[in-house]
C-alpha positions as CSV (number, residue, x, y, z in Angstrom):
1,M,67.9,57.3,-22.6
2,I,67.2,54.8,-19.7
3,K,68.4,51.4,-20.6
4,N,68.0,49.6,-17.3
5,A,64.8,50.8,-15.5
6,K,65.3,48.4,-12.6
7,L,68.7,49.8,-11.9
8,L,67.4,53.3,-12.0
9,A,64.5,52.4,-9.6
10,K,67.0,50.8,-7.2
11,F,69.2,53.9,-7.3
12,E,66.2,56.2,-6.7
13,D,65.0,54.1,-3.8
14,G,68.5,54.3,-2.3
15,Q,68.6,58.0,-2.7
16,L,65.1,58.4,-1.0
17,R,66.2,56.3,1.9
18,K,69.3,58.4,2.4
19,E,67.5,61.7,2.2
20,R,65.5,62.5,5.3
21,L,63.6,65.7,5.6
22,S,62.5,67.2,8.9
23,Y,58.8,68.1,9.3
24,A,59.8,71.8,8.9
25,Q,61.6,71.1,5.6
26,A,58.8,69.0,4.2
27,L,56.3,71.7,5.2
28,K,58.4,74.4,3.5
29,I,58.5,72.3,0.2
30,F,54.7,71.7,0.4
31,E,54.0,75.4,0.9
32,A,56.2,76.3,-2.0
33,M,54.4,73.7,-4.2
34,W,51.0,75.0,-3.1
35,E,52.0,78.6,-3.9
36,E,53.2,77.5,-7.3
37,A,49.9,75.8,-8.0
38,V,48.0,78.9,-6.9
39,N,50.1,81.1,-9.1
40,L,49.5,78.7,-12.1
41,G,45.8,78.9,-11.4
42,V,45.4,75.2,-10.7
43,L,44.5,75.6,-7.1
44,P,42.1,76.2,-5.4
45,L,39.6,74.2,-7.4
46,K,36.7,76.2,-8.7
47,N,34.3,73.3,-8.3
48,P,35.9,70.4,-6.3
49,L,33.1,68.0,-7.2
50,E,33.4,68.6,-11.0
51,D,34.0,65.2,-12.8
52,I,33.8,63.3,-9.5
53,E,32.1,60.4,-11.3
54,T,35.2,59.9,-13.4
55,D,37.4,59.9,-10.4
56,I,35.2,57.4,-8.6
57,E,35.2,55.1,-11.6
58,L,39.0,55.3,-12.0
59,A,39.4,54.5,-8.3
60,R,37.1,51.5,-8.6
61,V,39.0,50.2,-11.6
62,L,42.4,50.7,-10.0
63,N,41.3,49.1,-6.7
64,S,40.0,46.0,-8.5
65,C,43.3,45.7,-10.4
66,S,45.5,45.8,-7.2
67,K,43.6,42.8,-5.7
68,S,44.7,40.4,-8.4
């Protein structure tokens, strides 16, 4: 159980700053993730515009929240 979320976030940020990936390494990870999604049947999308109204409404709400 995480008792101090701020301490964990600080640790994770430090780890991310230390770990630098080259473009080739990042591309290799991306390609592996894409292949996994294809194997799971999540990608490619059958109808990319399906439920687009919901996505637009969610984006509108989130964007209005970040301005306050």
